[in-house]
N, C-alpha and C positions, 0 to 999 in steps of 0.2 A: 809977570814973573813973580811978584809977591804972592799971587794967588797959588802959584805952583809951589813956591818955597814954604809958604805958611797957609796951607789949605784950611778953609773953614771947617768947623766940626761937621762931620758927616751925619746923615740922618740915622745911621745905624748905631751911633754912640749912645743915644738916649735909650733905645731898647736894650742895649747891652748893659747899661747901668741899671735899668729896671730889673733885668734878669739877675744881676749880681746881688740885688736886694730882695729877691723873691723869697729867700728863707725867712725874712722878717714877716712877709705877708703870710707865709705858711704857719710860722710860729703864732702869729696873732690869731689866725683862724682856729688853730688847734687849741690855743688857750681859751678862746671863747667857747669852743665846743666842750672843753673840759670843765670850766668853772661856771659858765652861764647855764649849762644843762643840769647842774646840780650834782654831777658825778663827783667832782673834786670835793664839794662840800660834804657829801655823804662819806667819802673816805676820810676826811679830816675829823668828822664827828666820831667815827669809829676809832680813829687814832687817838684823839683826846680822851675817849672813854678808857682806852688801855692805859694811857699815862696817868689818868686820874685814879684809876683803881690801884695801880702800882704805888703811886705817891701816897695815897691814903693808908695803905697797909704799912708803909714805912713810917709815916708821920704819927700814927697813933701809938707807936712805941716810944714812950717817954724816957726810956733807959738808955738811949743811944749816947755813946760817947763821941768824941771828936773823930776818932778813926772810923767808927761805924757811920757817922754822918757823911764823911767823905766817900765811903763805900756806897752809901745810898745815892749820893750825887752821881758817882760813876755809873752805877747800875741804871739810873734813870736816863742818863745821857746815852749810854749804850743801847738801851731799849729804844730811845728816840731815833738813833742812827739805824738800827736794824729794821724797825717798823717803817721808817721813812724810805729805806732802800727797798723794802717789799712793795710799798705803794708805787715807787718809781718803776720797778720791774713790771707790775701789773699793767701800768699804762703803756710802757714801752713795748711790751709783748703784744699789745693790741695794735700797734702802729701800722704795720704792713699786713699782717695776716687778717686783722679785722677789716681793713679795706678790701682785701681779696675776698673774704667770706661774704661781705655785704654787697659785692659786685660793683664797688666804686673805685677800685684800683685803676682800671683802664682809663676812666675819666680823669683821675688825678694825674696820671702819667702824661696826659695830653696838655696839661697846663704849661705855661712858659717856664716854670721852675724846673731846674735839673733834678735828677734823682738824688744827688748829694744834698741839694738845698731842701728837698723834701725830708730827708733824713735829719738834717740839722734842725729844721723847724719842729718836727715831731719830737726829737730828742729834747729840745729846750722846753717844750710843753710838759714832757714827763718830769724834767728837772724842777719845774715850778712846784711840784708836790713836795720835793725835799725842802725847798726854800720856805714854804708855808709851814711844813712840819717842824722845821728847825725853830722858826719864830714862835710857834705855839708851844714848843717844849721848854723855852727859856724861863717862863714863870715857874714851872715845876722845879727846874734846876735851881733857880734862885731861892725858892722857898726851902728846899732841903739843905742848901749850902749857905744860907744867910748868916749862920753863926760860926762858920769855920773858914770863911774867907776864900772859898774855892770858886766863886761864881765867875770871876774874870778868867781864870785858867780854863774852866769848863767851857765858857763861851768860845774862846779862841781855838782850843784843841778840838772841841766838838764841830766847829765850823770847818776846820781843815780836814779832819778825818772823815766827817760825814759827807763833805762835798766830793772827796776822792772816791769814796765807796758808792756814792750816788751816781757818779759818772760811770763807774764800772757797771752798776746795775742797768743804766741806760744802754750801754754797749751790749750787754748780755741780752736784754730784752729785744733790742732792735735786730741783732744778729739772728736770734732764734725766730723772730717774727718774719724775717725775710724768707726763711727756708721752710716755713710751716704752711701747710695748705688749709689748716683750720685754726680758729682762734683758741679752741680748747687745747689743742696740741701745743700751741705756742705758750699759753699760760702754764700748762703743766710742766713743760720742759724748763721754762724760765724759773718757775717756783722751785723745782727740784734742784736746779743749779745753785740757786741762792741758799737753799737748805743745806747743801753739801758744803758750801763755803762758811756758813754760820755755825754748823753743828760742832766743829772742834772747840769753839769758844765755850760750849756747855760742858765739856769734859772736865773731870776733876783735875786739880792742879798737878797731882802726882802723875796723872796719865800723860801729861805733855812735857815731862822732864826727860833728860837724857838726849842722846843725839837725834833720835827719831822725833821727839817733841820739839827740839830746837829747829830741826829741818822743817817741820810743819809750821812752826811759828814764822819762819822766814819765807815760806812759800805761799801761805794762805793769806790773802790780802785782808780779809775780815778779821782773822785771828790777830794778825800783826797790828792792824789799826785799833781794834778794841783793847788789845793789851797795852798799847801806847797810852790810851785814855786812862787805864788803871795806873800806869806809871806816873803820869803827871798829876793826876787828881788824888789818888790814895797815897802813893809813896812820895809825892811832892818832889820829884826828881828834876823838874825844870824841863823846858821845851826842847833843849838841845841835847839832853843826856841820852835819849833813846831814839834819835832821829833815824837810825838804821832800820827800825821797825816799820818806818813809813816808806822805805824804798820800793818794796813790792806793791803796796797799795798805789803809790804814785805811778809806777810803770804800768800797772793794770788800768788805772784811770785814764792814761794816755793811749795805751796800745789797743784796748778793746774797742772804744769808740772810734779810733782811727781805722781799725779793720772794718767796722760797720760803714764808715764813710767811703 
């Protein structure tokens, strides 16, 4: 009776638990492929070269006042966020279309991991690029902002905004990769989508004023997120003053990866 009431653990429970953790195995394998192969290191070298050049150009100007120093910190942090998002898109866009093009997708689908777990593992691997890029960008931000007390604000705001935009980039890359028959097509479409999202941030300030500019600011997650960084770093408005600018980035960071899953 006790055996019926309290049956021992079935033999299928262990495999089910193993399958539920398959995303960890997938992520581990993808991380090894990304970093031990040297591909991640190559991308990071190119990334630090961009940041180094930008920081050097700003640092050699000895006439910077406090306001301009805060602008330099914001510019460097926004550059780190955008380039980090680009790196994430490049890896995420290769996740499925690359396997398909190399003829390894069928074998991957035969593994015990579900398709959702494959997507999670590959997405986490792509996100690791943002984590490393963010860590590498901190010394540059500290150097530029050491005299104006903006480092702490930049660290927190950059982590929050950058992580949300990196999640959006992962979702975009994975979605495009799923429906692309070639890796070149997936990379091209993903890069173009990122370019469309980032381009409004390069427009003159006067061009984004008025109702149209305000609408664009509220709808474009990159424009909203990068503008928030300007508000808290340059204008020193505090973290809570312009949280409404992060609403669309937050929704995009949740919705787009969720659709991919």
